[in-house]
C-alpha positions as a printed Julia matrix, in Angstrom:
83×3 Matrix{Float64}:
 110.0    83.28  -86.52
 113.05   81.36  -85.43
 114.84   83.15  -82.6
 112.01   85.6   -81.95
 110.99   85.96  -78.31
 107.27   86.51  -77.89
 106.15   89.12  -75.33
 104.69   86.53  -72.95
 107.96   84.6   -72.87
 110.41   87.45  -72.41
 112.42   87.39  -69.2
 111.06   89.82  -66.62
 112.99   92.72  -65.23
 113.94   92.32  -61.59
 111.3    94.89  -60.53
 108.58   92.8   -62.21
 109.47   89.45  -60.68
 107.34   88.02  -57.92
 108.83   87.04  -54.62
 109.23   83.26  -54.15
 106.55   83.04  -51.47
 104.05   85.2   -53.39
 101.97   87.93  -51.86
 100.59   87.28  -48.39
  96.87   86.71  -48.21
  94.88   89.46  -46.52
  94.12   88.67  -42.9
  90.92   89.98  -41.32
  91.16   92.05  -38.15
  91.68   90.11  -34.96
  88.56   88.24  -33.89
  86.74   88.82  -37.18
  86.07   86.26  -39.87
  85.95   87.47  -43.46
  82.54   86.63  -44.96
  82.24   84.26  -47.88
  79.98   85.76  -50.51
  77.89   83.63  -52.84
  76.15   84.66  -56.05
  72.81   86.22  -55.19
  73.73   87.37  -51.67
  72.41   90.8   -50.71
  75.24   93.21  -49.9
  75.66   96.85  -48.89
  78.15   99.16  -50.6
  78.37  102.93  -50.04
  74.86  102.94  -48.56
  73.33  101.08  -51.51
  71.85   97.58  -51.42
  72.9    95.3   -54.25
  73.37   91.7   -55.3
  76.74   89.95  -55.22
  77.61   88.6   -58.67
  81.15   87.17  -58.54
  84.74   87.53  -57.37
  87.34   88.85  -59.77
  91.09   89.24  -59.47
  92.97   91.29  -56.84
  90.3    91.0   -54.09
  87.73   92.73  -56.27
  84.09   91.69  -56.61
  81.25   92.57  -58.96
  78.02   93.89  -57.44
  74.75   94.57  -59.26
  73.01   97.73  -58.0
  69.9    98.56  -59.99
  70.83   97.98  -63.62
  74.54   98.78  -63.21
  77.4    96.43  -62.34
  80.16   97.82  -60.14
  83.61   96.37  -59.49
  84.58   97.18  -55.91
  87.01   96.01  -53.27
  85.79   93.0   -51.3
  86.68   94.81  -48.06
  84.13   97.55  -48.82
  81.15   95.16  -48.81
  78.86   94.51  -45.86
  76.06   91.99  -45.53
  72.57   93.4   -46.11
  71.0    90.45  -44.29
  69.82   91.15  -40.72
  71.88   89.4   -38.08
C-alpha cells in the first residue's frame, strides 16, 4: 500500500475544484423571507398536503405525503398553515 493514492485523496482536476469563496447562498426574492421548516410542519407540494421530515443536501428536503417520502427542492414547498 505504500505510494498508493486512495480515491478520496487524489488531487482534483481543475474543473472539479471549488471556488475559494464557495457557492453563494440562495437569496429569497426582495421583501420575502425564506421560511424555516421544522419536523412535523404541514407543507404543500404540487397541490398535495404533506409533513416536513428533514433537510438534506443541495437545498433538498424530504416530505411525507401519505405513505411515501419525496425528496423535493426547498423552493417548491409552501406552508399549509393558514395565515
